[in-house]
C-alpha positions as CSV (number, residue, x, y, z in Angstrom):
1,M,-2.9,-29.3,-2.9
2,K,-2.1,-26.9,-4.7
3,K,1.9,-24.9,-4.2
4,V,2.2,-21.6,-4.4
5,L,5.1,-19.7,-4.6
6,F,4.8,-16.7,-3.0
7,F,7.4,-13.2,-4.4
8,T,7.0,-9.9,-2.5
9,Y,9.6,-7.2,-2.5
10,D,10.4,-6.8,1.0
11,F,9.7,-9.5,3.9
12,P,6.2,-9.6,5.6
13,Y,7.2,-8.5,8.9
14,P,7.3,-6.5,10.6
15,T,4.3,-4.9,9.2
16,T,5.2,-1.6,8.9
17,S,4.0,-0.5,5.7
18,G,0.8,-1.3,3.4
19,G,2.9,-3.1,1.0
20,K,4.4,-5.7,4.3
21,N,0.8,-5.8,5.6
22,R,-1.1,-6.7,2.5
23,A,1.1,-9.5,1.9
24,Y,2.2,-10.5,6.0
25,H,-2.3,-11.1,5.6
26,M,-2.9,-12.5,2.1
27,L,0.0,-15.1,3.5
28,K,-1.8,-15.7,6.8
29,Y,-5.5,-15.9,5.5
30,G,-5.4,-16.7,1.9
31,G,-3.1,-19.9,2.6
32,Q,-4.8,-22.1,3.9
33,N,-5.7,-24.7,1.6
34,V,-2.6,-24.8,-0.5
35,E,0.6,-25.2,0.4
36,L,2.9,-22.0,0.3
37,H,6.6,-21.2,-0.5
38,L,8.0,-17.6,0.1
39,F,10.6,-15.7,-1.9
40,S,11.2,-11.8,-0.5
41,F,13.8,-9.4,-1.3
42,I,14.9,-7.7,1.8
43,R,16.5,-4.5,3.6
44,S,19.2,-3.3,5.7
45,D,17.2,-3.4,8.7
46,F,16.0,-6.9,7.8
47,K,16.5,-9.6,11.3
48,K,16.4,-13.0,11.6
49,E,13.9,-13.6,13.9
50,Y,11.3,-12.2,11.6
51,V,11.5,-15.4,10.0
52,D,10.3,-17.0,12.8
53,E,7.5,-14.6,12.4
54,I,6.4,-15.6,9.6
55,K,6.7,-19.3,10.1
56,K,4.2,-18.9,12.7
57,I,1.7,-18.8,10.5
58,G,2.8,-21.7,8.3
59,I,5.1,-20.9,6.0
60,S,8.5,-23.1,6.3
61,N,9.8,-22.8,2.8
62,I,11.6,-19.2,2.7
63,T,14.9,-17.9,0.5
64,L,15.8,-14.6,0.9
65,F,17.4,-12.0,-1.6
66,E,19.4,-8.8,-0.1
67,R,18.3,-6.0,-2.8
68,K,21.1,-3.7,-4.7
69,S,21.4,-0.4,-2.7
70,A,19.2,2.5,-3.4
71,D,21.3,5.2,-3.0
72,K,22.0,8.3,-4.7
73,K,25.2,6.5,-6.1
74,N,24.0,3.2,-6.8
75,L,21.2,4.3,-8.2
76,I,23.4,6.4,-11.0
77,K,25.4,3.9,-12.1
78,I,21.8,2.1,-13.2
79,L,20.8,4.8,-14.6
80,I,24.2,4.8,-17.0
81,E,24.1,1.2,-16.5
82,S,20.7,0.2,-17.7
83,P,19.1,3.3,-19.4
84,F,16.4,1.1,-21.4
85,Q,14.4,-0.7,-18.1
86,S,13.0,1.0,-15.4
87,I,14.7,2.5,-12.3
88,F,12.6,0.0,-10.4
89,K,13.8,-3.0,-12.5
90,S,17.2,-2.5,-12.6
91,L,16.7,-2.9,-8.6
92,Y,14.8,-5.9,-8.1
93,Y,15.5,-8.2,-11.5
94,S,18.9,-10.0,-11.7
95,K,19.7,-12.9,-14.1
96,E,20.7,-15.1,-10.9
97,V,17.9,-14.5,-9.1
98,E,15.7,-15.8,-11.8
99,K,18.0,-19.1,-12.1
100,Q,17.2,-19.9,-8.7
101,L,13.3,-19.3,-9.5
102,H,13.3,-21.5,-12.3
103,A,15.1,-24.1,-10.9
104,Y,13.0,-23.8,-7.3
105,L,9.8,-23.7,-9.5
106,L,10.5,-26.9,-11.0
107,E,12.3,-28.5,-8.1
108,N,9.2,-28.1,-6.0
109,K,6.5,-28.5,-8.7
110,I,5.1,-25.3,-8.2
111,S,1.3,-24.8,-9.3
112,I,1.5,-20.5,-9.4
113,F,3.6,-18.2,-9.1
114,H,2.0,-15.1,-7.6
115,A,4.3,-12.2,-7.6
116,E,2.8,-10.0,-5.6
117,S,3.8,-6.2,-6.5
118,F,5.4,-4.4,-9.3
119,Y,8.6,-4.9,-8.3
120,T,8.7,-8.9,-8.0
121,S,6.6,-8.9,-11.6
122,F,9.6,-8.8,-13.4
123,Y,10.1,-12.7,-12.9
124,I,6.6,-13.2,-14.6
125,S,7.8,-14.6,-18.3
126,N,7.1,-16.6,-20.6
127,T,9.7,-19.2,-20.0
128,I,7.5,-19.9,-16.8
129,K,4.2,-20.3,-18.4
130,Q,6.3,-22.6,-20.8
131,M,7.2,-24.7,-17.2
132,G,2.6,-25.0,-17.0
133,I,3.4,-23.2,-14.2
134,K,0.0,-20.5,-13.6
135,Q,1.1,-16.9,-13.4
136,I,0.1,-13.6,-10.8
137,Y,0.6,-10.7,-11.5
138,G,-0.7,-9.2,-8.0
139,S,-0.6,-5.2,-8.3
140,E,-1.0,-3.1,-5.3
141,N,-0.9,-0.2,-7.3
142,V,-1.1,1.3,-11.2
143,E,2.7,1.6,-11.3
144,H,2.6,4.1,-14.3
145,I,-0.6,6.0,-13.3
146,L,1.3,6.6,-9.7
147,Y,4.5,8.3,-11.2
148,K,2.8,10.2,-14.4
149,E,0.4,11.8,-11.6
150,Y,3.5,12.7,-9.2
151,V,5.6,13.6,-12.4
152,K,2.5,16.2,-13.3
153,N,2.0,17.2,-9.4
154,S,5.3,17.5,-7.5
155,S,8.3,16.6,-9.9
156,P,11.1,19.2,-9.8
157,F,10.6,21.1,-13.4
158,Y,14.6,20.2,-14.2
159,L,13.6,16.6,-13.8
160,K,10.3,16.4,-15.9
161,S,12.1,14.9,-19.5
162,G,13.9,12.4,-17.3
163,Y,10.8,11.0,-14.9
164,R,8.5,11.5,-18.5
165,Y,10.9,8.6,-20.4
166,Q,10.8,6.7,-16.7
167,V,7.2,6.1,-16.7
168,K,7.0,5.4,-20.4
169,K,9.5,2.3,-19.1
170,I,7.3,1.8,-16.6
171,E,3.8,1.5,-18.7
172,H,5.9,-0.5,-21.4
173,E,6.9,-3.4,-18.5
174,E,3.6,-3.2,-16.7
175,R,1.2,-4.3,-19.5
176,L,4.1,-6.9,-21.0
177,V,3.7,-8.9,-17.4
178,S,0.0,-8.0,-17.1
179,N,-0.3,-10.1,-20.7
180,I,1.6,-12.4,-19.8
181,S,0.2,-13.3,-16.5
182,D,-3.0,-15.7,-15.9
183,T,-4.3,-13.3,-14.1
184,T,-3.8,-9.7,-13.0
185,I,-5.1,-8.8,-9.2
186,A,-5.9,-5.5,-8.6
187,V,-6.8,-3.5,-5.2
188,S,-9.9,-1.4,-6.2
189,E,-12.1,-1.0,-8.8
190,E,-10.7,1.8,-10.0
191,D,-7.4,0.3,-10.5
192,K,-8.5,-2.6,-12.1
193,S,-10.7,-0.8,-14.8
194,V,-7.3,0.7,-15.5
195,F,-5.7,-3.2,-15.8
196,E,-8.7,-4.0,-18.3
197,T,-7.3,-1.4,-20.7
198,I,-3.9,-2.6,-20.5
199,T,-4.3,-6.2,-20.7
200,Q,-6.0,-9.4,-22.5
201,A,-5.6,-11.5,-19.4
202,P,-8.1,-11.4,-16.4
203,V,-8.3,-8.9,-13.9
204,E,-9.1,-10.0,-9.9
205,I,-10.2,-7.6,-6.9
206,V,-8.2,-8.4,-4.0
207,D,-9.0,-5.6,-1.8
208,N,-6.6,-4.3,1.0
209,G,-8.0,-5.6,4.6
210,I,-7.9,-4.7,8.1
211,D,-7.5,-6.9,11.7
212,T,-10.9,-6.6,12.7
213,K,-10.5,-8.9,15.6
214,N,-7.1,-6.7,17.1
215,I,-8.3,-3.3,16.3
216,Q,-11.5,-2.3,18.6
217,V,-13.3,1.3,18.5
218,V,-11.5,3.6,20.8
219,K,-13.0,6.4,22.9
220,R,-11.8,10.1,21.5
221,L,-10.6,12.4,23.7
222,G,-12.0,15.2,22.4
223,K,-8.8,17.4,22.3
224,R,-9.3,19.4,19.0
225,S,-6.9,16.8,17.6
226,L,-6.2,16.1,14.3
227,L,-4.3,12.8,13.4
228,F,-2.7,11.4,10.0
229,V,-1.1,8.0,10.1
230,G,1.3,6.5,6.5
231,N,4.5,5.9,5.6
232,F,6.3,8.6,4.0
233,S,8.7,7.4,2.1
234,Y,5.9,7.1,0.3
235,F,6.0,10.2,-2.3
236,P,2.2,10.6,-2.0
237,N,1.9,10.6,1.3
238,I,4.8,13.7,1.6
239,E,2.6,15.7,-0.8
240,A,-0.8,15.2,0.9
241,V,0.2,15.9,4.3
242,E,2.5,19.2,3.5
243,N,0.1,20.5,1.5
244,F,-2.7,20.0,4.4
245,Y,-0.2,22.0,6.9
246,K,0.3,24.8,4.4
247,N,-3.4,25.1,3.1
248,T,-5.2,23.8,5.9
249,F,-3.6,23.4,9.1
250,V,-2.3,26.7,9.5
251,Y,-5.6,28.0,9.6
252,L,-7.5,26.4,12.2
253,N,-7.1,27.9,15.7
254,D,-6.3,26.2,18.2
255,A,-5.6,22.9,16.6
256,K,-3.7,20.1,17.1
257,L,-2.3,17.7,14.9
258,I,-0.5,14.5,14.8
259,V,1.7,12.6,12.3
260,V,3.2,9.1,12.9
261,G,4.8,7.4,9.9
262,K,7.6,5.9,9.1
263,K,10.7,8.7,8.1
264,A,7.9,11.3,9.0
265,R,10.3,13.6,10.9
266,E,13.1,13.1,8.2
267,K,11.0,14.1,5.3
268,L,8.8,16.5,6.9
269,S,8.8,20.1,7.2
270,F,7.2,21.3,10.0
271,V,8.0,19.4,12.9
272,K,9.3,21.9,15.3
273,N,5.9,23.3,15.3
274,K,4.8,23.6,18.9
275,N,0.6,22.1,18.0
276,I,2.3,19.7,16.1
277,E,3.5,16.5,17.3
278,V,5.5,13.9,14.9
279,Y,6.8,10.6,14.9
280,N,8.4,8.2,13.2
281,F,7.3,5.2,14.7
282,V,5.1,4.5,18.4
283,P,4.8,1.6,20.1
284,D,0.6,1.4,20.3
285,L,-1.5,3.2,18.1
286,V,-4.2,3.0,20.5
287,D,-2.8,5.7,21.9
288,V,-2.6,8.3,19.0
289,Y,-6.0,7.5,17.5
290,R,-7.8,7.7,20.9
291,K,-6.2,11.3,21.7
292,A,-7.4,12.4,18.6
293,D,-10.8,13.7,17.0
294,I,-10.4,12.9,13.2
295,F,-8.4,11.4,10.5
296,V,-7.1,13.4,7.8
297,F,-7.0,12.3,4.7
298,P,-5.9,15.2,2.7
299,I,-4.3,12.5,-0.2
300,Q,-4.6,13.9,-3.8
301,F,-3.1,10.9,-5.6
302,G,-1.9,7.3,-5.6
303,G,-4.1,4.4,-6.5
304,G,-5.7,1.4,-4.3
305,T,-7.5,1.2,-1.1
306,N,-4.9,3.5,1.9
307,F,-4.3,1.1,4.7
308,K,-4.2,4.2,7.3
309,L,-7.5,4.7,6.4
310,L,-8.9,1.9,6.5
311,E,-7.4,1.7,10.0
312,A,-8.8,4.5,10.9
313,M,-12.4,3.9,9.9
314,A,-11.9,0.0,12.4
315,Y,-10.6,2.5,15.5
316,G,-13.6,4.5,15.4
317,L,-12.2,7.3,13.5
318,P,-14.2,10.4,11.5
319,V,-12.6,10.9,8.8
320,V,-12.6,14.6,6.9
321,G,-10.6,14.1,3.1
322,F,-10.9,14.8,-0.5
323,D,-13.4,12.8,-2.1
324,D,-11.7,11.2,-5.2
325,K,-9.8,9.3,-3.0
326,I,-11.8,8.0,-0.3
327,K,-15.3,7.1,-2.6
328,N,-13.3,3.9,-3.9
329,V,-13.7,2.3,-0.4
330,R,-16.1,-0.4,-0.8
331,G,-19.1,-0.1,0.7
332,L,-19.0,3.2,1.6
333,K,-21.9,6.4,1.2
334,A,-21.7,9.7,1.4
335,G,-22.9,10.2,5.1
336,D,-20.6,7.6,6.0
337,Y,-17.4,10.1,5.9
338,V,-17.0,14.4,5.2
339,A,-16.2,14.7,1.3
340,V,-14.4,17.9,0.3
341,R,-12.5,19.1,-3.0
342,T,-10.5,22.2,-1.8
343,Y,-8.5,22.8,1.2
344,V,-10.8,25.5,2.1
345,Q,-13.4,23.1,2.2
346,M,-11.7,21.1,4.8
347,K,-11.1,24.0,6.7
348,E,-14.8,24.4,7.1
349,A,-15.6,20.8,7.1
350,I,-12.9,20.4,10.3
351,E,-14.1,23.5,12.2
352,E,-17.8,22.0,11.8
353,L,-16.7,18.7,13.4
354,F,-14.8,20.2,16.5
355,T,-18.0,21.6,17.7
356,N,-20.3,18.3,17.1
357,R,-19.5,15.6,18.8
358,A,-23.2,13.8,17.8
359,H,-21.8,14.0,14.3
360,Q,-18.5,12.5,14.7
361,D,-20.0,10.0,16.9
362,S,-22.1,9.3,13.9
363,L,-19.3,9.3,11.2
364,A,-17.2,6.7,13.6
365,K,-19.9,4.5,13.7
366,R,-21.0,4.2,10.3
367,A,-17.1,3.7,9.1
368,R,-16.3,1.0,11.8
369,S,-19.6,-1.1,10.0
370,V,-18.4,-0.6,6.5
371,V,-14.8,-1.9,7.3
372,E,-16.6,-5.5,9.1
373,S,-18.8,-5.9,6.5
374,N,-15.9,-5.2,3.6
375,Y,-12.4,-5.4,4.9
376,S,-12.1,-8.1,7.3
377,W,-8.7,-10.3,6.4
378,E,-10.4,-13.2,6.8
379,K,-13.5,-12.1,4.4
380,I,-10.2,-10.9,1.2
381,G,-8.6,-14.0,2.6
382,K,-10.9,-16.3,1.3
383,N,-11.3,-14.7,-1.6
384,L,-8.0,-14.8,-2.5
385,S,-8.0,-18.2,-1.5
386,N,-10.6,-18.6,-4.2
387,I,-8.9,-17.0,-7.0
388,W,-5.4,-20.1,-6.2
389,Q,-7.7,-22.6,-5.8
390,N,-9.5,-21.6,-9.7
391,L,-6.8,-20.4,-11.8
């Protein structure tokens, strides 16, 4: 039986972000025919009981590391002390962790080192290759593209030159680790095509997924309510919802907007609007999905396949969003969602859907079918398991 050491940038429980959700379900559904070992960085909100939850899915070999603080003072110090590497490498890479990793790989006779995310990919190395251990770069975005779009569309003018320098370092590091790796994993066809331009190594796809057994279609209450769910530690979500608010929502008559996500109340500017409900956390997402008529997806940059988009489709909400960020959902066809290209079109589409319940129901049914056919974690876990077995 192969032994896989899976290294993730944040402990994969509770599944409060897309990356944690992905890592948890990859481990749960992909690890049936291998012996899994887990290395993970942890944050200040980590609780020891989270380890028990990971042990329940069959992982008993767990090693934890505290990530360096990302407060402003420490970031400035890092930039001064490590000017020739990306801020992310400075936060996550340390020689001490690398030394412990190499010793663990040899002592436990690990077959595959799977670095899940760009942030742990800095431990992929020629030294591990020389040990005879296969290496996987498990990307969750094409990071240099993501941050290049941020610099172009969102960064303050006076910071653009510094950010562009960071983007160049990120791209250099991403090229390096993907070329050392035996396989790079992408989360979409779009991301795969980008990686194939920067690496000679094979690129495989392991999609994001949905727990279709536990997520069932809700009965929508129909009160002219819109919903967006996402992690607001992730800057594309902030940008998307702020732009949707000022360019679309304020022009909708008698509409309600529900926004749910980590740090939503701290990061969004419109939390005091009486027609908007903003929550950092809700005990049961079913309640907010039931209150909504439409899931709005105003994302304009960022890679991969968005978990919350798939989740909304699984709960049976019709989706209105920008076409270029929805069309990479596998199996989704024109007519399964409402595609728009401008904020004006988004307003018009939402108004039309508010008055057409039959169209809402048709979109919801078709979207749920796409998720069931293409994005169940059981199917995705089997795909990952095959990659591990064939490496």
